[in-house]
Steps between C-alpha positions, in 0.01 A plus 500: 500500500641844409445844650226591253291204608560577868367851441204353310417272793520788744262706288251230407495309826502804732777359716631671812878533536654312790858441605588178678833313525536172314515202732787274389420162649745263326815491290451596132356233274762329282396620155707333227548687172424275201494725194458846357216526251587719197224751428392666178576871481130590528481382863728556799363317805306195612180514703332157476625141505335159520533136396277346230474129583329415170780641283771441762634853465566794726307808390652844554305826453713805420404863436645839414515794740173662391299174488418530128702198381488146637684183400423156640795261472472122523815351654622141496517405872808281452720715275342833603510606135217702344300273269215735400386858545174689458490878459218734600419870516215483749519771765127475575478120530852401609670817622758422767429121495539499874547127568407210274331177606394186311174309546543149353127431535411745223847545344514874562744749641371785715670833555404831661534836327593716802527827304167560319232317699562374852206259486572284194664162446585418138499140370728378220423168328825307543510320162389777265641773731195711417420769758138463607247739649594613851318380811376782719519426871301680769818547702827658397761250384878510479711185542312192380548121520305180430484226764451181297447281807200708607394629158514851643660831409690714749546877481748694714436874530720751686304700758775687680879488496475191719152351466354296215153364432481146361177425315403149393271431201322192371529378140237755395687791660262544792678603820461227762721625786750771586779567751707804590860417590808689613799449268721705736632709214569871451341588163223400259720296270351152470603238243417151389241253610500124545213297647480131588246316716388821670853627570623821337848638432587850380799732521580853603818678387698317767304197625299191417173489695301178548142490625302189592140415409368675812665831417784457750844626399730200551834631375666824395841417355745746343666447165823645362494876452556657159234298320124520464314169499205563266315166484534130570369150430570133570619226266579144610509595867732798464424869501630727225490878510534776242716791609583850380860578597722783377315538173492126430228236522616181669358165610589364843411184689433421863624150586310495828229703668456564873132409470297215356343536157302225329561536126 
């Protein structure tokens, strides 16, 4: 998430400004750098990342600075080489592409715009890569993930510098429950979303935050400074994350997690 989107959240979501120290509760997670992904000149950063189990590819959503150009890259998960790309100029429907998640039940990706309309989720059919009509939620939406074990969607919305609301939706995008949690952070920046069996993981600029199915924060774990973890997903029992770092887009892995995830 960049500064323009932070300002957009503050304006659209009417968020009060708080200052609160980050609580560092464990040693930094051991992120392992796997590859740098070369980008086309029309884009300069990643914002969404997920794993497509049908195609067996990682899917990386990249944008330019003013959210007018988007490229979705398909990446071989073994070689980490780009095997396909799809280019868009969809500021209204795709915009910032703030997180990307894959629903294998209907073979669609879902992304949030985050710069034009704070209430829409946009589906993309994963074979044709056609952008479909957006889904308008009653609640504001920001980071978004699909929980395949529960057939539910999860939305993480910054409320204050420290607090986030987590909304849960059924397969028809009806909200079924909601929690407000304290991420113990110092600004609105909120990235990524992963959901499995009711558990949720997201990141701030400095930490991974895990929340259980009752809305209880279980872990807040720092990661190495100097990078911004944008999004994440699981493949074959291992988590992979997409990172913006010093003008480059990189893929990292986490060999172990300090919490249990069924995926």
